[in-house]
N, C-alpha and C positions, 0 to 999 in steps of 0.2 A: 833709487836716487833720481830726483828731477834734474833735468838739464836747464840751464839758464836760457831765457828767451833770446832768440836771435832773429835777424832778418826782419821781415815785414811786420810780424806781430810785435816785436820790440819797438820798432819805429812807430807803429800805430799807437801804442800805449804812450809813448813819449810825446807825440803830437797832440793827442787828446788832452794831455795835462797842460800843454802850452796855450791852447785856444779853447775857450768855452763857448758853446752854443746853448743859449737858454732854451728851456722847454717850449716857451712861447714861440721863439724863432724857429725851432726845429719843427713844430707842428705846422707853422705857416709854410715852410719849405716843403714839407711832405705833401701838403695840399697842392702846391704849385707843380711839384714833380709828378704827382698823380695825373694832373691835367696834361702834362707834356710827355707822358711815358712812351707814346708812339714815336715821337720825333727824337727823344733822347732816352732810349731804353736803359742804358747803364749810367744815367746822369746823376749828378750830385751838385752841390753848391760850391762853386769855385769862388774863393775869396782872394783878392789880390791887391797889391799896392802898385801904383804907377807914378811916374814923375809927372808933375803938373799940379794944378789946383792953386788955390789962393796962398797956401803955406809951403809949397814945395813938393808934397806928395798928396795923392788922393787915393781913397779906397774904392774898390769896385767889387761887385758881386754879380755873378751870372750863373745860369744853369749850364753845365758843361759836362764833358766826359774827361777822364784823366788822360794825360799825355805822358810820354816818357820823361822821367825826372821829377814828376810831381809827387808830392807827399799826400797820401790819402788816408783818411781815418773815418770811422763811422761813429756817430754820436746820436743818441736818441732816434735811431733808425734811419738817419740820413747820412749819405756819403758827403764828406767835406774834402775839397781838393785845394791844395795850396802849392804854388810853384816855389822853388828854393829861394829865390831872391825875396819874395814877399814874406816868407817865413821869418826872415831876419827881423822884419819890422812888425810882425803880428804876434810875436811871442808874448803870452800872458793876456792877450786881448779877449774880449767878450763880445759876442754877437747877440743882439737882442732885437725883438720886434715890438714896437709900441704903436698903439692907436690912440688918437685924440680927436678933437673936434675938426681938425684940419685934414684928417685921414690917417693912414698908417704908413709905417716904413721901418726898414731895418736900420739899426744903429750899431756902431762899433765903439766900445770903450777900450782905449789902447793905453796901457801904462808906459809905452815907449814913446808916446807923443810928448814932445817938449812943449808944444803949443798947438792949438787947433784954431781953425777959422770959424766964424759964426755960422757958416753953412753946415758944419758938422761932417763934411765929406772930405776935408782937407786937413793936413797936419804937417808939422815940422818935426823931424826925428831928433831924438836926444843927441846932443853933441853938435847940433846945427848942420847936420849933413844935408847936402843938396840932393837934387834928383838923381836917382840911380842911373848908371850908364846903361844905355840900351833902352831907356824909357820904361822899364818895369815889365809888366805882364806881356807875354808874347805867346803866340801859337805857332 
């Protein structure tokens, strides 16, 4: 008889269903992590939400290592790190990487965003919530 999943494995499965990293974005992150492996040997892509920006919240992404309380999952061979406060606003989001004539960059499609700013890095949460207490992402 198989026992139901508990602990980290169950949490990792649940998180990976909540946030999708496209193959293109994962490949780009892999390349960047490979270049930075000496300075961040256990690194991954931290995705976070912080108070500020044109619409109340803004997205951020940085190469980082997991801290206590972070939720971590692996998708397409990369580690994705999200703090608990940011997870509330990123559920169901998709991270993609696109290149065009102006260059390339990561983009987040977030179903929780009631409205977004033209810059694409700022959004207002469903229900008109203001900036989170404590300013969002912290180390």
